[in-house]
C-alpha positions, 0 to 999 in steps of 0.5 A, spaced: 316 195 278 313 190 275 308 193 270 306 200 267 299 203 268 297 209 263 291 212 266 287 215 260 281 219 258 277 225 256 279 231 260 276 232 267 274 225 268 279 224 274 285 222 272 290 226 276 286 225 282 287 217 281 294 218 280 295 222 286 292 217 290 296 211 287 302 214 288 300 217 295 302 224 294 299 230 290 304 230 285 299 232 279 295 238 279 288 237 280 282 243 278 275 243 276 277 246 269 279 241 264 286 241 261 290 242 267 295 236 265 298 237 259 305 233 259 306 225 261 307 224 269 310 218 272 310 215 279 311 209 283 304 206 284 302 202 290 296 198 291 296 193 297 301 188 295 302 191 288 308 196 286 308 198 279 309 205 274 303 209 273 303 214 268 298 220 268 296 223 261 293 229 258 286 229 257 284 225 250 281 230 245 278 229 238 283 234 235 289 230 230 292 236 227 298 240 230 295 244 235 296 244 242 290 239 243 293 235 237 300 234 240 297 233 247 293 227 244 299 224 240 303 224 247 297 220 250 297 215 244 305 214 245 303 213 253 298 207 250 303 204 246 308 204 251 304 201 257 302 194 259 295 196 261 291 202 260 286 204 265 280 208 261 276 212 265 270 216 264 265 220 268 259 216 270 256 223 272 256 225 264 255 218 262 258 215 255 259 221 250 261 220 243 268 222 244 268 216 249 266 211 244 271 214 239 277 213 244 274 206 246 275 204 238 282 207 238 284 202 244 281 196 240 285 198 234 291 198 238 290 192 241 291 195 248 290 191 254 284 195 257 281 196 264 275 200 264 273 205 270 267 209 271 269 215 275 265 219 280 260 214 282 259 216 289 252 218 288 246 215 285 246 221 279 252 216 276 248 210 276 245 211 269 252 213 266 256 207 270 251 202 266 252 205 260 259 204 260 258 196 258 256 199 251 263 201 250 265 193 249 271 194 254 268 189 259 265 190 266 267 197 268 270 198 275 265 203 279 270 208 282 270 215 286 278 217 286 276 222 290 273 218 295 277 212 295 272 208 292 273 202 288 281 201 289 280 194 292 276 192 285 282 195 281 287 192 285 284 185 283 284 187 276 291 189 276 293 183 280 294 178 274 299 182 271 304 182 277 308 176 277 311 177 284 304 176 287 299 170 287 292 172 285 287 171 290 281 167 287 274 170 287 269 165 290 262 165 290 259 168 296 266 172 297 265 179 300 268 184 296 274 187 300 272 194 304 276 200 302 282 202 307 279 205 313 273 204 318 266 202 316 262 209 315 255 209 320 250 214 320 245 215 325 239 218 323 232 219 325 227 224 327 228 230 333 229 227 340 229 219 337 235 218 342 241 219 336 246 222 341 244 218 347 245 212 343 252 215 340 254 216 347 252 209 349 256 206 344 262 210 345 262 209 352 262 217 354 258 223 354 261 225 347 255 228 344 250 233 348 244 230 350 237 233 353 230 233 353 229 238 348 228 236 341 234 239 336 240 240 340 244 236 335 246 241 329 252 238 325 253 231 323 259 229 328 263 224 326 267 220 331 272 214 329 273 208 334 273 201 335 267 198 336 267 190 338 274 190 335 272 193 328 274 200 326 268 204 325 266 212 324 260 213 326 256 220 325 251 223 329 246 227 325 241 233 326 234 230 327 230 231 320 223 234 321 218 234 315 220 240 310 214 244 311 216 245 318 223 247 317 223 254 317 229 257 320 236 257 316 240 254 321 235 248 322 235 247 314 243 247 314 243 242 319 238 238 316 242 238 309 249 237 313 245 230 315 243 229 308 250 229 306 252 224 311 247 219 307 252 220 301 258 217 305 255 212 310 256 205 308 250 203 313 245 207 315 241 206 322 234 209 322 233 210 329 225 211 331 221 212 337 218 206 340 212 210 343 211 213 336 214 209 331 214 209 323 211 215 322 211 218 315 217 222 317 221 215 319 218 212 312 221 218 308 228 217 312 228 210 311 226 210 303 231 216 302 237 211 305 234 205 300 234 210 294 241 212 296 243 205 296 246 204 303 245 198 308 240 199 313 238 197 320 232 200 323 233 201 331 227 202 335 229 206 341 226 207 348 224 200 348 224 200 356 218 204 356 213 199 352 209 194 356 206 189 352 213 188 348 211 181 344 205 185 341 208 191 339 214 188 336 209 183 332 205 190 330 212 193 328 214 188 323 208 187 320 207 195 319 214 195 316 213 190 311 207 193 309 209 200 309 216 199 306 216 193 301 222 195 297 226 194 304 223 187 305 227 183 311 231 189 313 233 188 320 230 191 326 233 191 333 229 194 339 234 197 344 234 202 350 240 207 349 239 210 356 241 203 359 245 200 353 240 194 353 240 192 345 246 196 343 250 189 342 245 186 338 245 193 334 252 192 333 252 185 330 246 187 326 250 193 323 256 189 321 252 183 318 248 189 314 255 191 312 257 184 310 251 183 305 252 190 302 259 188 300 257 181 297 258 178 290 254 172 287 258 168 282 254 168 275 253 161 274 250 161 281 245 167 279 243 163 272 242 157 275 237 160 280 234 164 274 232 158 271 229 155 277 225 162 277 223 162 270 221 155 270 217 156 277 213 162 274 215 164 267 214 171 264 208 174 261 207 173 253 204 180 251 201 180 244 202 172 244 210 173 244 214 170 250 219 175 253 225 171 254 230 172 260 237 170 257 242 171 262 244 175 268 250 177 272 252 182 278 255 188 275 257 191 282 256 190 290 255 196 295 249 195 294 248 189 290 247 191 283 245 186 277 244 186 270 238 182 266 239 181 259 232 180 256 229 180 249 224 185 251 226 189 257 221 195 256 215 189 256 217 186 263 212 188 268 214 191 274 211 185 278 215 180 275 221 184 277 219 185 284 218 177 284 225 176 282 228 181 287 224 178 292 227 171 290 234 174 290 233 176 297 230 169 299 235 165 296 242 169 297 240 172 304 240 179 301 236 182 307 237 189 309 240 192 303 237 195 297 238 191 290 238 194 284 236 190 278 237 193 271 234 190 265 238 190 258 236 188 251 241 183 248 243 176 248 248 173 253 254 178 252 259 172 254 256 167 250 263 166 246 
């Protein structure tokens, strides 16, 4: 083994779950109750080409006496002293706690080599906790979900320099963040009878899903794994989503909830609309939900073979989409006929391209050159006669592309100026078809020195 990695953090932040994933076995007990792990447990960790010793530790407690919690803490501190690297985990859903801040200070006093990881970030509820992790002063945190295998590639990149037997891969501007092992997750969503199951059957090349003229045939979110154009994917056919007020039966409610869960695990969401009745209120709500969940989005316009004046119809749809969903400016729109397969190959290309953009990273130097040009072209306002200074910008993570802008007065920067910057990023860096998160933080350039 080339180095030793100790996983530390408060109780129940997911340390044992990550330990089991790294060793590839269920060696450590995992439970929702805190304090299950009490002793140190070692295993042989594997992450891509890396081979290392990984240590699962007891949850750090603030007790320092001879109680059980105090003795567990002393064991963990010994593991910190012995390890080459400490992976300090926090629970992004709970946010940064006073205990997390105290333990971060402890690691600094020990001069430990620390990688910070914000775990349980698979839902939007964890976003605020992830960004608060920057305040711990331990560098940029890894956005991770040990349970759902998210963030393992970024962890591998952080660990690569410590393995002298493996040449580190240079991370160049515009590189695509490597996808986790496994297929691309694609969810087909839309109103009832939009043709979702027919489309999935056409993509699979077989009648796998039950179809028919009746609305609401599909009741479960059915996932099928296969190779689509040589790329491994897992595609989910979901139940049609009607307005909440029209959903009365318990079974239909359960079907819709199952479809909504597919949003959380999908990487690309294909919002399928009916070309004869396009962009109704429910279509817009479904697309907005996909955007709020931070998924790459493709709009599929089905039943295009039934439209007569196609050029005029397409122009009207594009104009309406820009007007009704301005937060999704530039989202790809693909016309198709699921019945005869026309346009399905273009849908595949759009899905893969949206997934590529969703994973893209932009170098800090390029971002700040662009920011300087945008400020020169259109300076921020000066409320009360005091100019708002935009000091520095960096990309926090991909999936979706998320950026942090350090400014002198974030609370006074108008939403219109934020939209100006987001739209500028879409145009400059080709970030169409993916949500963009821009977080404002007060302070100077944290990397000035």
